[in-house]
C-alpha positions in Angstrom: 291.9 108.1 46.4 290.8 104.5 46.1 289.6 104.3 49.7 287.7 107.6 49.4 285.9 106.4 46.3 285.0 103.0 47.9 283.8 104.7 51.0 281.6 107.1 49.0 283.4 110.3 49.9 284.3 111.0 46.3 281.6 111.1 43.6 283.6 110.3 40.5 280.7 111.2 38.3 280.6 114.7 39.7 284.3 114.9 39.6 284.4 114.0 35.9 281.5 116.4 35.2 283.6 119.2 36.8 281.0 120.0 39.4 282.4 122.9 41.5 285.7 122.4 39.7 287.1 125.9 40.4 286.5 125.5 44.1 288.1 122.0 44.0 291.2 123.4 42.3 291.4 126.3 44.8 291.2 123.6 47.6 294.0 121.6 45.9 296.1 124.8 45.6 295.6 125.6 49.3 296.3 122.0 50.4 299.7 121.8 48.6 300.8 125.2 49.8 301.2 126.9 46.4 304.0 124.7 45.2 302.2 124.4 41.8 299.9 127.0 40.3 296.3 126.7 39.3 297.1 126.2 35.6 299.4 123.3 36.4 296.8 121.7 38.6 294.1 122.1 36.0 296.4 120.6 33.3 297.3 117.7 35.6 293.6 117.0 36.3 292.9 117.1 32.5 295.7 114.6 31.9 294.4 112.2 34.5 290.8 112.6 33.4 291.8 111.9 29.8 293.4 108.5 30.7 291.5 105.5 29.3 291.7 103.9 32.8 290.2 107.0 34.6 286.9 106.1 36.2 283.8 108.2 35.7 281.3 105.8 37.2 281.1 104.0 40.6 278.4 101.6 41.7 280.4 99.4 44.1 280.1 96.3 41.8 283.0 93.9 41.4 283.5 95.2 38.0 283.7 98.8 39.3 286.1 97.7 42.1 288.3 96.0 39.5 288.4 99.1 37.4 289.3 101.2 40.4 292.1 98.7 41.4 293.4 98.8 37.9 293.4 102.7 38.0 295.4 102.6 41.2 297.8 100.1 39.9 298.3 101.9 36.6 298.8 105.3 38.3 301.4 103.8 40.7 303.2 102.4 37.6 302.9 105.7 35.7 304.3 107.7 38.6 307.1 105.3 39.5 308.2 104.8 35.8 308.4 108.6 35.3 310.5 109.0 38.4 312.8 106.1 37.5 313.3 107.5 34.0 314.0 111.0 35.1 316.4 109.9 37.8 318.3 107.7 35.4 318.6 110.6 32.9 319.9 112.8 35.8 322.2 110.3 37.5 322.7 107.6 35.0 323.6 104.0 35.8 321.9 101.7 38.2 319.7 103.0 41.0 320.3 101.7 44.5 318.7 102.9 47.7 320.2 106.2 48.9 322.5 106.1 45.9 320.7 108.7 43.8 318.6 111.7 44.3 315.1 110.8 43.1 313.8 113.1 40.4 310.0 113.3 40.1 309.1 115.3 37.0 307.0 118.4 37.7 304.1 117.1 35.6 304.0 114.0 37.7 304.2 115.9 40.9 301.2 117.9 39.7 299.2 114.8 39.0 300.0 113.4 42.4 299.1 116.7 44.0 295.7 116.6 42.1 295.0 113.1 43.6 296.0 114.3 47.1 294.1 117.5 46.7 290.9 115.6 45.7 291.2 113.5 48.8 291.9 116.5 50.9 288.9 118.4 49.6 286.5 115.5 49.9 287.7 113.6 52.9 290.6 115.0 55.0 289.3 118.5 55.4 285.9 117.3 56.7 285.6 118.1 60.4 283.8 114.8 61.0 287.0 112.9 60.0 289.4 114.8 62.3 288.9 112.5 65.3 289.8 109.5 63.1 293.0 111.2 61.9 294.0 112.2 65.4 293.6 108.6 66.6 295.5 107.2 63.6 298.3 109.7 64.2 298.6 108.7 67.9 298.6 105.0 67.0 301.4 105.5 64.4 303.5 107.7 66.7 303.2 105.2 69.6 304.0 102.3 67.3 307.1 104.0 65.8 308.3 105.1 69.2 308.0 101.6 70.6 309.6 100.0 67.6 312.5 102.5 67.7 313.0 101.7 71.4 312.9 98.0 70.8 315.6 97.7 68.3 315.2 95.3 65.3 313.4 92.6 67.3 309.8 93.4 66.1 310.7 94.6 62.6 310.1 92.6 59.4 313.3 90.9 58.2 314.2 93.4 55.5 313.7 96.4 57.8 315.5 94.6 60.6 318.5 94.2 58.3 318.3 97.9 57.5 318.3 98.6 61.2 321.4 96.4 61.8 323.2 98.0 58.9 322.5 101.5 60.0 325.5 103.4 61.3 323.5 106.2 62.9 320.4 106.8 65.0 319.0 108.6 61.9 319.5 105.4 59.9 317.8 103.2 62.5 314.9 105.7 62.6 314.7 105.5 58.8 314.3 101.7 59.1 311.5 102.1 61.6 309.8 104.8 59.5 310.0 102.6 56.4 308.5 99.7 58.4 305.6 101.7 59.7 305.0 103.3 56.2 304.8 99.8 54.7 301.8 98.9 56.9 298.2 99.3 55.9 295.8 101.0 58.2 294.5 97.6 59.5 297.9 96.1 59.9 299.2 99.2 61.7 296.3 98.8 64.2 297.2 95.0 64.6 300.9 95.8 65.1 300.0 98.5 67.7 297.8 96.1 69.6 300.5 93.4 69.6 303.6 95.5 70.3 302.3 98.5 72.2 299.4 96.8 73.9 
């Protein structure tokens, strides 16, 4: 969402004014495969839009960039806190990796789906972007395949420890997937250049 706003793909003013809102909700619904209904998506959009931190203007200024960064940070905190709270209610006790089934409340899943759906509608479904996505997919696949074949040698320390602790091929693959998922677009390209060549 943040990158799409900065790049000019999402007009937050039009988004807030609900320009072509029904078509946007239809696009969200199609993108998520019907997991949530239209009413849930509309309610989730309304909740996000009503947040004090929600942006309704973008001019690219440092102030606007700061507000957008704050929105992103606050949303991550909102989503993570809701999942932690729901998981603790469900499983109780302390939460450790692979030690509990993560529970993401349906309302939060709907809010995440709205953000993904907005990006899908304004960015990812555009035919002009498809070559970029194909190239990114190839880079990530090649990087993951090379990392998996190379063992823990090229992994960051934490992921290398996960690799060594894994008892199965699936566990080692999980360490590689987690490593690749932790990379930004730019760092993934740099890793690919360094490791794959």
